N, C-alpha and C positions, 0 to 999 in steps of 0.2 A: 283194144288189146285182148279181146276175148273175155273169158270168165275171170281172169286175173288182171290186176293192175300193178305194174311195177311201181313200188312206192317212191322211188327216187324221182319219178315224174309227176307226182301229185301236185307239187308246188306250182307247176305250170298252169294248173287250173285256176289259180288265184289271180286277182287283177289289180291289187294295190300293194304298195311297198310298205314294209315295216317302218316304224318311227326311226328317225335318225339316231344313231348312238351317241352317247356322251363321251367325254374324254376318258372316263373310267371304263366305258364299254370298249373304246378303242384299245386301251391298255390290255384289257382282257382278251381282245382279239389277237393282239400281238403275242400274248402268252400262249394262247391256244394254238396259234400258227407254229410257234416254236415247238410246242408239245406234239403237234401233228407230224412235224418233220422228224421228230424223234421216234415216231411210231409210223413207219412208212406203209404199214398195212392199211392205214386209213386213207381213202381216196379224196376226202374233202367234198364229195358230191353225194353223200348219202348211201354209199355202198362200199363193201370191202373189196379191195382190188387184189389182195394177195390171198394165199392159201390159209393163213391163220385167222380163224374166227375168234372174236372176243367172247369170253364168258359173260353171262348176264345174271345177276341176282336181283330179284324183285321182292322187297320186304314190304308186306302189306299189313299194317297194324289195324286194329278194330276200334273205331270211335275215338281216335286221337285227334285232338284239336291242334291248331297251329301255334298256340301260345307258349308252350312249355318245353320246346325242344332244347333250349339252352340248359335245362336242369339235368340233362342226361349226359354224363361225361364222355362216354365212348361215341355216342351219336354226334355230339358237338365237336369233339376233337378229330374223329376219324372220318366223319361224313361232311358236316357243315364246313369245318375249317379246311378240309382237303377237297371239297367239291363245290358244286354250284347249287344254290337254293332258288327255287321258283316261288316268289313271294305272293303270287296271285294265281294259285292253282285250284281248280274247282272240280267238284264231283257232278255227275249228271243227276244225282238224286241223293239226298242226305239220309239214306237208309241202307242197311247192309246188302240185302240181296239184289235190289235194283242196281245199286252202284257196282257191285262185283260183277253183275251180268254185263254191264257196260265195259268193264275192264276186259273181261273175257272175250267180248264180241266186237269191241270198238264201235258201239252203237248207242244212240240216245235211247231213253226209256220208251218213247213213242214208237221206236222201231223194233226193239227186242221184246217189248210188251211185258216184261217182268216188272210189275209195278208195286209189289209188296213182298213181304217176307213169307207169306203163307199161300198155299194153293187154295183156290184156283187162279187168283190174280198174280201170284208170285211163288217164291220158293223154288227149291230144286226141281220138283215135278214140272213146274212151268218151263224151266230152262232146259230140261232134259232133252226135248226133241232137237235142240240146237247144238248139242255137244259134239256133233260130227265136224264142226268147223269153229274152232276157238283158237286162242293164242297158243294153247298146247299143241294142237295139230299143226298149226302154221310153223311153229318153231321146230317141231320134229321134221317137217318137210324141208326146212332150211338146213338140216343136217346136225341138229342139236340133240344131245341127251336132255330129257326133260324130267322135272320132278315138281310135284305139288305137295308141300308139307304144311299141315295146319288146317285152318278153317277153309272149307270150300264154299258151300252155299247153305243158307238156312233150309231146314227140313231134309237135308241129305242125311242118311241114304234112302229114306222113304221105304223102309222095310227090306232093303237089299244091302245088308251090312258088308258084303264082300265086293260090291260093285266098284269098278274103277272106270271112269269116263275115258273115251278115246283121247290119245295124244300124250298120255303121261307114262313115261318109262318107270318112274318110281312114285309111290303114292303112300302117304302116311297122314290119314285124316281121322279125327275122332268121330265115332258113330254113336256115342252116348256121352252125356255130361259135357257137352262141348265147352261151355264157359267156366267150368269149375276148376280147371287146371290139375285136378286130382280126381281119382276114382272114375276114370273114363275107360272106354274100350276104343282101341285104335285099329283101324283098317290099315295094316302095314303090307302093302303089295298083295292084297287079297286074303291075307291071314288076319285073324282077329286076335289082338294082343291086349289082355287086360292090364290096366295100371292101377296101383293102389294109392296110398297116402304117404308113402315114404318121401323124403326129400328128393331122391333121384327120380321120382315119378312126375315131378313138376313138368307140365307140358312144354313150357318154353325151353327148358333144358333138354327134354327129350328131342324136341325139334332141332335144337342146336346141334346135338350129337349126330342126328341123321343128316343134317345139312353139311356138316364137316365131312362125313363119310362120302356123301354124294359128290361133293366138290373135289375130293381127292382122286377120283377116278379119271382115266384118260379121256381125252376128247372134249370139244367145246360143250358147255352145258348152259341150260336155262333153268334156273331155280326160282320157283314161285313159292316164297316162304311167308306163311300167313299165321303169325301168332295171334291169340285172341285178346291179348292185353291192348288197351286198358278197359275193355268192355266189362260192364258190371256183371258179376259182383266184384270184379277187380281183385281176385285172390292173388296174393304175392308169395314169393318164396320166403321161407323162414329167415334166410340171411338178410332180408331187407326189411324186417318188421320194425326196426328202430329208425328207419330213414324218414326224413321229412316230418319230424315229430311236431313242428310248430307251423307247418305250412297251412295257408288259407287260400281258398279260391280267389283269384284275382278280382279286386274291387274296381273294375273298370267303370267309366261313367254310366254304362248301361246296366250295371249290376243293381238288381232290385229297383228298376227304373221308376222314378217318381211320377212322371206324367206320361200316361199312355192314352190320353183322350183322343188323339188323332189316328190311333191304330185300328186295324180291323177288329171286329167284335170278339174274335177268339182270343185276342190279347186284352182287350178292354175288360173282359169279365174276370180277369185274374187279379186277385187281391195281392197287396204287397206281401213279400215273404216275411214270415215271423222269425224271431230270433232262434226259435227251435229249429225251424227249417234251415236257416242259414248255418247253424251248427252242424246239421246233418250234411249239408252241401260241402262244408269244409272237411268233414270226416271222409266223405266219398272222394273228394279231391286228393286227400293224402293217400288213400288206397290206390287211386289211379296212378299217382306218381310212383308208388312202391311197385305196383304191377309192371310198370314200364321199365323199371330197373332190370327185370328179367330180360326184356327185349334189348336193353342197353348192353347187358352181358353177352347176349347173342351176337350183337354187332361186333363187340370187342373180340370175341372168340373167333368169329368168321374172318375178320381182317387179320388177326394173328396167324391163323392157319393158312390163309391165302398167301401171306408173306413168307411163312415157313416153307411152303411148297413152291414158291416162285411164281404163283399164278396171279398175284394181286395186280401186277403191272399190265395184265391183259384181261382184267375183269371190271365190268361196270356194275356198280351197286346203286339201285334205285330204292329210295325209302319214302313211304307215303302212308296214307290211311284211306279206308273206304268211305269215311265221312267225318265231319267234325263233331263237336259236342258243346252244349251250353251248360253252364253251371251258375244259375242265378241271374243270367243276363235277361233283360226285358221281363223281369218277374217270373221267369220260367224255372221250374225245378229241373234237376239234371236230366238231360235227354238230347234228342236230335230231331230230325224230320222237319225243321222249320226253314224258312227262306233266309234267315239271318246269316250274316257272314260267319258266325261262330260254327255253324253247322255245314255250310256249303263250301267253305274254303278249308283246305287241308294242307299239312306240311308236305313238301316234295323236295327231296335232295338227291343229287346224283354226283357220284364220284367215279372216276375211271380214267383211262389213258386219254390225255389231251383235254380233259375237262378242267377249266380254270379253277383254282383253289380259292375259296373265300369269296366267290363271285355270286351276284344276285341277278336273276332274270325277272323283269317286270312284265313281260308279255303275258297275256292270258292263256293259261294252260288248262286242259280238261282231261279227265280220266279216260276219255275215248282215245287219247293220244298215246297211251302206253304201248298198245300192240303195234301201232305204226312205227314207233321208235325202236322197239325190239326188232321188228322185221328189217328196219333200215340198217341197224347195226349188224344184223346177221346176214344181210344180203338176201333176205327172203322176200316173199310176195304175199299180198293179202287179197281177199275177195273184194269185189267191187262194192259190196254192201257196207264196207267199213267206212267210217266217217272221220277218223282221227288224222292228225298231221304228225309227222315225225318231229320230235323235239330236238333232233340231232343238230340242225343248223343253229338253234338257239344256244345249245350247249357249247358250241364252238365260236359264238359271237358273230355268226354270219348274218348279214342283213338280207332277210327274205320276206316275201309277203306273208302276212299272218292274220289271224283272227282278231277282230275288234269287239266281239261279243261272244259270251258263253251262255249256254242254255242249261237251266236246271228245271226238272219236272218232278212233281209229287202228286200222287193220287191217294186220297184218303180212303182206306178200305173200311167196310162196315164193322170189321172186328176191332178197329182202333179209333173209336169216336173221340178220344182225347188228343189225337193228332190234329194238325191244322187242316182246314178245308183244302180240297184239291187246288193246286196253284201251279203257275209257271213263272220262272224268273228269267229276265234278260239282264245279264251282268256285263256292263261295258267298262271301259277304262274309268269312267267317272260315276256312272249311275248303277244302282240296283233297282230295277223296276219289276214289280210283282203284280200279276193278275190272278184273282181267285175265282173259283166257280161260283161263289156267292155274289159276284159283281163288284166286290171290294178291290182296292188297289193299294199298293205301297210304292213310294218313290223316295229314294234317298240319294242326295248329292254327296257321295262319299269323299269328294275333295274337300268339302266344308264340314261334313258330319260323318266321320269314319266310324263312330259307334252306333250309328243308325238311331239317333234319339228323336229326330224330327221327320215324320212322314209328310212329304210335300204333295202327295197325290191330290189333295183337295184344293191346293192353291197354286198348282203348277201351271206354267204356260200351256195352253191347249195344244199348240203346234208341237211342243216337245212330247207331250203325252201321245199325240196321234202318231208321231214318227216312231217312238219307242214301241208302242202297241203293234204297229204294222211290222216292225222288225221282229218282234217276238212271234207274231203270227207266222212269219216266213220260216223262222227257225223250228217252230214246233210242228211243222208239216214237212220238213226236209227229209231226204233220204240219200244215203251214200255221199257221192261227190257234191251234190247240191247243198249238203250241210256245210261243206267247207266254203263254198262260194257265198252262201247266205250269211255266214258269220263275219264276212269281210266289211260290209257296209250296209246301211239301211236301204230298204227298197226304194224309198223316195229321197232324192237329194244326195248329199255327200256327208262324209264325216265332218268335214270342215264347216258345212252349213249347220249340222246338228250342234256343233260346239259353240256356235254363236247365239243359239236360242237361250235366253235367260231362263233359269229353272223356276222362277216364282212369278206369278201374276196374281195380284190381289183380287181381281175380279173372276178368277177361274171357278170358284165354288158355285157361282150362279150360271155358269155356262159349261157344263161337263161335256166331254167328248166321248161318244159311245166306244166301248171296247170292240176290237176285232173279235169274231167268234172264238170263244175260249178253247173249245175242244178241237183238236186236229182231226183230220179225216181218217182216223183209225178207231172207229167206235168200239171195237172189241176191247181196246185198252181202257178207254175212258168211261165205259159203263161201270157203275158202282158195283163192285163185287166184294165178297168176303175174302 
C-alpha cells in the first residue's frame, strides 16, 4: 500500500480469533447494532461511509490510577454510565514523556526511543525530530480541525516559548509552572499569556473554557485535552478544598505489603511504611481526589455544552491517563514507573454514537491504539510505522482477531536512581511477567493473585518461563505491523498449550531457565543515559 496503510485493513494481518463473547457481550452487540442503524454514517467496517465526520475529544489526565473513577460524579454519570470501559488497558511505559510519545506516534518505547522525561534520553527535545508525523498531523490530513490544550511533553518548550509543533490548529500549553495550576505562562496560539493566582486562573478551568470555544466552531474537530491533574503537587480549585475530608488511600492487600522476600532487590530493600508516611500518603490521596474534581467539572461542562449545541450525538469522548500511580502498594511511597498493575494499568472510557452504555471490554488495550482508533473513526490513514490497532470493533462488540499480550518497557536513567532497574513486562490475560536488566524476574498469576503478592518466578514451571520469556523477546524487538502479529500468540506453541502449563513447579528454583537477551536490537535506546 505504499507509504501509508489503510487502517481498516490492519486486522487482516492478524491470525487468530478473539475470545467468544458472553451472553452479556451478545446483548451489548445487539444494542450497538441498533445504535449503528440509528447513525447511518457508520459503516460498521472501520470507516465513515457518509460525509459527516464525528468529532473526537481525547481527555488525557496525568498520573491517574484506575481505582477511583467512581468517586467523580460527572465522569461516572456522563462517561462510565453512558459509555464503554476498557478494564484492562495498559500504557507502553509508566512515565509521562515516554507514554505520551507512544500516544502521539502509536509506537512502543523501543521504536520511538523516548525513554525518560529528560534529554538526552527523553523529554521534548528527544521527541522534537518526530513532530512532523504525529496524531495531530494525521488528523489534520483527515480533514479535522485540531487542538492540543494542556500538557504536551516534559521539557517543552526547551527555550522556544512561542513554538507550536506541526499539526495543531489551536494550541494552549503552559511554558512555565506546568504542574502548579496557578502562576503559569501559557503559549496560546503563539502568544504568551501570563496567568496569576485568582480563582479564574486555575488551569483546568482555563483549559475548559478554551475547549468549549474550540468545540463550538464549525467543522469536525479533534481535541487533545490534557489537564495536569492529579499529578503532584495536585493543587485543587478553592471550591473543592473541603471535599473528601475523611478519605484515605485504599488499603488493598498489597498496601504496605508484609512479605516481600520473593521480590527483586529494589523491593526487598524497602522498609515497611511508618505511620507518619502513611498519614502523608493519605493527605496526598485527598489532594489528588480534590484536584481531579477540576477535571470532573471539565467533563460536565463539555458534555453540557455539546448537548446545548447539538454536537454530543456526533462526538466521541475518550478518557484516560498517561500512566497509573501507586499509593503505599508494595511498600512504595507515592509514585509511578514500576511494573506493578497500579502503575501500568490506566482507566479508559469511551462514549459516543453507537457505543454501548454501561458496558465493559476485557480485551487487552494499549496506548498505542489511540491513534489507530481516531484515524479509523475519522476515515484517515496512518504511516506504516504505527503499531496500534483500532479499538472501534471492540467498542461495537464485533468479534475480531485481537492481541493476547501487551508490552511495557522502562529504562532507568542515571538521573533517577530511585526508580526500578530497567525492565520489560509481558502482560497477558493471565500473567504479568517481568524481566530486569539485573537478571531478576517477576511472575504473577493474576487469576489467583490479582494484587501481586506472590512472585512465582523462582518456583514456576520452567517451560512456562521459557515461553513467556520468548514471547517477551519477540515483542520488544518488533516494529510496525510485526508488533501486531507478535502480540497475538507466543512464538512457540499456541495459546491453548500455554494455558495448560501449570504455573508452579516445586523444583524450579534448582533448575532456572536462562532469559532471552534482555535488550532489543536498538542499542541507542537501551544504553544507560541521563
